[in-house]
C-alpha positions as CSV (number, residue, x, y, z in Angstrom):
1,M,-34.5,-63.9,2.3
2,D,-31.1,-65.1,3.2
3,F,-27.8,-63.0,3.0
4,W,-26.7,-64.5,-0.4
5,E,-30.0,-63.9,-2.0
6,I,-30.1,-60.4,-0.9
7,L,-26.5,-59.8,-1.9
8,F,-26.9,-61.1,-5.5
9,N,-30.0,-59.0,-6.0
10,P,-29.5,-57.1,-9.2
11,A,-30.1,-53.6,-7.7
12,I,-27.6,-54.3,-4.8
13,L,-25.0,-55.7,-7.3
14,I,-25.3,-52.6,-9.4
15,V,-24.7,-50.3,-6.4
16,L,-21.8,-52.4,-5.1
17,V,-20.1,-52.7,-8.5
18,T,-20.5,-49.0,-9.1
19,F,-19.1,-48.2,-5.7
20,F,-16.0,-50.5,-6.1
21,S,-15.4,-49.5,-9.7
22,I,-15.1,-45.7,-8.8
23,L,-13.2,-46.4,-5.7
24,I,-10.6,-48.6,-7.5
25,Y,-10.3,-46.0,-10.3
26,Y,-9.8,-43.2,-7.8
27,I,-7.2,-45.0,-5.7
28,R,-5.2,-45.9,-8.9
29,K,-5.4,-42.3,-10.1
30,V,-4.4,-40.9,-6.6
31,N,-1.4,-43.3,-6.4
32,Y,-0.2,-42.3,-9.8
33,I,-0.4,-38.6,-8.9
34,N,1.3,-39.2,-5.6
35,L,4.1,-41.0,-7.5
36,K,4.6,-38.1,-10.0
37,L,4.5,-35.5,-7.3
38,V,7.0,-37.2,-5.2
39,E,9.3,-37.6,-8.2
40,F,8.8,-34.0,-9.1
41,A,9.8,-33.0,-5.6
42,S,12.9,-35.2,-5.7
43,I,14.0,-33.4,-8.8
44,L,13.7,-30.0,-7.3
45,Q,15.4,-31.2,-4.1
46,S,18.5,-32.1,-6.1
47,F,19.1,-28.4,-7.0
48,K,20.2,-25.4,-4.9
49,K,19.5,-21.8,-5.4
50,S,23.2,-20.9,-5.3
51,D,24.2,-23.1,-8.3
52,L,21.0,-23.1,-10.2
53,I,22.3,-20.6,-12.8
54,F,25.0,-23.1,-13.7
55,K,22.7,-26.2,-13.7
56,F,19.6,-24.6,-15.1
57,K,20.1,-26.4,-18.5
58,E,20.1,-29.8,-16.5
59,L,16.9,-28.7,-14.8
60,D,15.3,-27.6,-18.0
61,D,16.0,-31.0,-19.7
62,L,14.6,-32.9,-16.7
63,M,11.4,-30.8,-16.7
64,S,10.9,-30.8,-20.4
65,T,11.2,-34.5,-20.7
66,N,8.8,-35.1,-17.9
67,S,5.3,-35.5,-19.5
68,Y,3.6,-34.8,-16.3
69,V,4.8,-31.2,-15.9
70,A,6.3,-30.4,-19.4
71,N,3.4,-28.0,-20.4
72,S,3.4,-26.2,-17.0
73,W,7.1,-25.9,-17.1
74,A,7.1,-24.5,-20.6
75,E,4.8,-21.7,-19.4
76,F,6.7,-21.1,-16.3
77,K,10.0,-20.8,-18.0
78,N,8.8,-17.8,-20.1
79,T,8.4,-15.8,-16.9
80,L,12.1,-16.4,-15.7
81,V,14.6,-13.5,-15.4
82,Y,18.2,-14.6,-15.8
83,S,21.2,-12.9,-14.4
84,E,22.4,-11.6,-17.8
85,S,25.8,-10.0,-18.0
86,V,27.7,-7.9,-20.6
87,S,31.4,-8.0,-21.3
88,L,33.2,-4.7,-20.7
89,K,36.7,-3.4,-20.6
90,N,38.1,-1.8,-17.6
91,E,40.8,0.9,-17.3
92,N,43.5,-1.7,-17.9
93,N,41.9,-2.9,-21.1
94,D,41.0,-6.2,-19.4
95,I,37.7,-7.8,-20.3
96,V,35.2,-8.0,-17.3
97,F,31.7,-9.1,-16.9
98,Q,29.0,-7.0,-15.2
99,N,25.4,-7.9,-14.4
100,I,22.7,-5.8,-16.3
101,S,20.8,-5.3,-13.0
102,Q,22.4,-5.5,-9.5
103,S,19.2,-6.9,-8.0
104,V,19.3,-10.0,-10.2
105,E,22.0,-12.3,-8.9
106,N,20.3,-15.6,-9.8
107,I,17.3,-16.8,-11.8
108,Q,14.2,-15.2,-10.7
109,T,10.6,-15.4,-11.7
110,T,8.2,-12.5,-12.4
111,I,5.0,-14.5,-11.7
112,D,4.3,-16.6,-8.6
113,P,5.1,-20.3,-9.3
114,I,1.7,-21.4,-7.7
115,Y,0.1,-19.8,-10.8
116,F,1.6,-22.6,-12.9
117,F,2.0,-25.5,-10.4
118,N,-1.2,-25.6,-8.5
119,E,-4.0,-28.0,-7.5
120,E,-5.6,-27.6,-10.9
121,T,-2.7,-28.2,-13.1
122,L,-1.0,-30.9,-11.1
123,V,-3.8,-32.8,-9.4
124,T,-7.4,-32.2,-10.6
125,S,-6.6,-32.1,-14.4
126,K,-4.9,-35.5,-14.1
127,L,-7.7,-37.1,-12.0
128,N,-11.0,-36.4,-13.9
129,Y,-12.0,-34.6,-10.8
130,K,-15.5,-33.8,-12.0
131,L,-16.4,-37.5,-12.2
132,I,-14.9,-38.1,-8.7
133,Q,-17.0,-35.1,-7.4
134,T,-20.2,-36.5,-8.9
135,A,-19.6,-40.1,-7.6
136,P,-21.3,-39.6,-4.2
137,T,-24.3,-38.1,-6.0
138,I,-24.5,-41.1,-8.4
139,L,-24.3,-43.5,-5.5
140,T,-26.9,-41.6,-3.6
141,G,-29.2,-41.3,-6.7
142,L,-28.9,-45.2,-7.2
143,G,-30.7,-45.7,-3.8
144,P,-34.1,-44.0,-4.6
145,L,-33.9,-45.3,-8.1
146,F,-33.8,-48.9,-7.2
147,T,-35.9,-48.5,-4.2
148,F,-38.9,-47.2,-6.1
149,L,-38.2,-49.6,-8.9
150,N,-38.4,-52.6,-6.6
151,I,-41.5,-51.2,-5.0
152,A,-43.1,-50.8,-8.4
153,I,-42.2,-54.4,-9.5
154,A,-43.4,-55.7,-6.2
155,F,-46.8,-54.0,-6.5
156,T,-47.2,-55.5,-10.0
157,G,-47.0,-58.9,-8.4
158,V,-49.7,-58.4,-5.9
159,D,-52.7,-60.8,-6.5
160,F,-55.8,-60.7,-4.4
161,A,-57.7,-63.5,-6.3
162,T,-57.4,-66.1,-3.5
163,Q,-56.4,-66.2,0.0
164,E,-53.2,-68.2,-0.6
165,A,-52.2,-65.9,-3.7
166,T,-52.9,-62.8,-1.5
167,I,-50.7,-64.2,1.4
168,K,-48.0,-65.2,-1.2
169,S,-48.1,-61.7,-2.9
170,I,-48.0,-59.9,0.4
171,S,-45.0,-62.0,1.4
172,N,-43.1,-61.2,-1.9
173,L,-44.1,-57.5,-1.4
174,M,-42.5,-57.4,2.0
175,S,-39.3,-59.1,0.7
176,S,-39.2,-56.5,-2.0
177,M,-39.7,-53.7,0.4
178,Q,-36.8,-55.2,2.4
179,V,-34.5,-55.2,-0.6
180,A,-35.6,-51.7,-1.5
181,A,-34.8,-50.4,1.9
182,L,-31.4,-52.2,1.8
183,V,-30.6,-50.6,-1.5
184,S,-31.3,-47.1,-0.2
185,V,-29.2,-47.8,3.0
186,L,-26.4,-49.4,1.0
187,A,-26.4,-46.6,-1.6
188,V,-26.2,-43.8,1.0
189,G,-23.7,-45.8,3.0
190,S,-21.4,-46.3,0.1
191,A,-21.7,-42.6,-0.9
192,L,-20.6,-41.5,2.5
193,T,-17.8,-44.1,2.6
194,F,-16.5,-43.0,-0.7
195,L,-16.7,-39.3,0.3
196,M,-14.6,-40.0,3.5
197,I,-12.0,-42.1,1.7
198,E,-11.8,-39.5,-1.1
199,R,-11.1,-36.7,1.4
200,I,-8.5,-38.7,3.3
201,L,-6.6,-40.0,0.2
202,Y,-6.8,-36.6,-1.5
203,N,-5.2,-34.8,1.5
204,T,-2.5,-37.3,2.2
205,K,-1.6,-38.3,-1.4
206,C,-2.1,-35.2,-3.4
207,K,-2.3,-32.0,-1.3
208,L,0.7,-32.7,0.9
209,P,3.1,-33.6,-1.8
210,L,1.8,-30.7,-3.9
211,S,2.5,-28.3,-1.0
212,E,6.0,-29.7,-0.7
213,V,6.5,-29.1,-4.5
214,Q,5.4,-25.6,-4.1
215,E,7.6,-25.0,-1.2
216,K,10.6,-26.2,-3.1
217,F,9.8,-23.9,-5.9
218,Y,9.7,-20.9,-3.6
219,K,13.1,-22.0,-2.1
220,L,14.6,-22.4,-5.6
221,F,13.3,-19.3,-7.3
222,D,13.0,-15.8,-6.0
223,N,9.9,-13.9,-7.0
224,I,10.3,-10.4,-8.5
225,S,7.6,-8.3,-10.1
226,S,8.2,-7.4,-13.8
227,E,7.6,-3.7,-12.8
228,K,10.4,-3.9,-10.2
229,F,12.8,-5.5,-12.7
230,L,12.0,-2.7,-15.3
231,I,12.7,-0.1,-12.7
232,E,16.1,-1.6,-11.9
233,L,16.9,-1.7,-15.7
234,L,15.9,1.9,-15.9
235,K,18.2,2.7,-13.0
236,E,21.1,0.9,-14.5
237,T,20.4,2.5,-17.9
238,K,20.5,6.0,-16.4
239,I,23.8,5.1,-14.5
240,Q,25.3,3.9,-17.9
241,N,24.0,7.0,-19.7
242,N,25.6,9.3,-17.0
243,S,28.9,7.4,-17.3
244,M,28.7,7.7,-21.0
245,T,28.1,11.5,-20.7
246,N,31.0,12.0,-18.4
247,L,33.2,10.0,-20.7
248,L,32.3,12.1,-23.8
249,S,32.8,15.2,-21.9
250,S,36.3,14.2,-20.8
251,I,37.3,13.1,-24.4
252,P,38.8,16.6,-25.3
253,N,40.9,16.9,-22.2
254,R,42.0,13.3,-22.6
255,F,42.9,13.9,-26.3
256,Q,44.9,17.0,-25.4
257,E,46.7,15.2,-22.6
258,S,47.4,12.3,-24.9
259,L,48.7,14.6,-27.7
260,E,50.9,16.4,-25.3
261,S,52.2,13.2,-23.9
262,S,53.0,11.9,-27.5
263,L,54.7,15.1,-28.5
264,A,56.7,15.0,-25.3
265,K,57.7,11.4,-25.9
266,V,58.3,11.3,-29.7
267,L,58.7,14.8,-31.2
268,V,60.9,16.5,-28.6
269,P,63.7,13.8,-28.9
270,Y,63.4,14.0,-32.6
271,L,63.8,17.8,-32.6
272,E,66.7,17.6,-30.1
273,N,68.5,15.1,-32.4
274,L,67.7,17.4,-35.3
275,I,69.1,20.6,-33.6
276,F,72.2,18.6,-32.5
277,G,72.8,17.6,-36.1
278,V,72.4,21.2,-37.3
279,N,74.9,22.4,-34.7
280,K,77.4,19.8,-35.8
281,L,76.9,20.7,-39.4
282,Q,77.3,24.4,-38.6
283,E,80.6,23.7,-36.7
284,K,81.9,21.8,-39.7
285,V,81.0,24.6,-42.1
286,D,82.7,27.1,-39.7
287,K,85.8,25.0,-39.7
288,Q,85.9,24.7,-43.4
289,R,85.4,28.5,-43.8
290,K,88.2,29.2,-41.3
291,S,90.7,26.9,-43.1
292,T,89.8,28.5,-46.5
293,S,90.4,31.9,-45.0
294,D,93.7,30.9,-43.7
295,I,95.0,29.6,-47.1
296,V,93.9,32.9,-48.9
297,D,95.8,34.9,-46.2
298,D,98.9,32.9,-46.9
299,L,98.8,33.5,-50.6
300,F,98.5,37.3,-50.2
């Protein structure tokens, strides 16, 4: 049998078509995942931890509109702790802003980002990885299948009726055995080839960009446990309660001081003016009384 006759044998064609179909499908998927991961990493690269709190809305819009990571981002966003602040008035009656927790100065996450952005969510779920994993087994299984099928077909054509028929049938049997052996070799070889290509492409096109994405997440978001954050809030609450208690205890003294100050500033000047007016009135009355007394003395 010549090369072309062997190549266009149905069993060999099925093995080759299966091998190249799975390989092309895998390469296209891997290139797509690589493109999306590189795009994802470039988005994270454009933000810095120091100004993330001011640009978080922009990051949220980019992630939410990216269909590749929108679901994972929505779950991850629920674990974020923001640097919330409250408006307070200081002693000069000026409004100031104070953080609820001193340990939260930027946006932090209470769960490790790798829980949401990992190999399963960003790579294997987009790849139909179970099919890819079974591809070498499928290719290997095609070898024995077509080998025994060719052998069975070849034995059905054996004819010992005449010497010429026997020689011809034996010749056909040997050709079929040759094709059967080649099918097994080709199936096992294609399975090993696909396995090697799959491992190389997966590491270079998927795992390395994924590691870069995870590294950028760690640089962008600090990780804080929810228990630690609650403890910090409890500490801040105790501090505020203590300040409130001190303030309430000082209210009577401050009220007394304020009342004394008000009396000193308002009532004392008023009383002084009132006393001054009374003194003037008394002097006038005394003068009138004196003048009346002088007139009476002159008459008598």
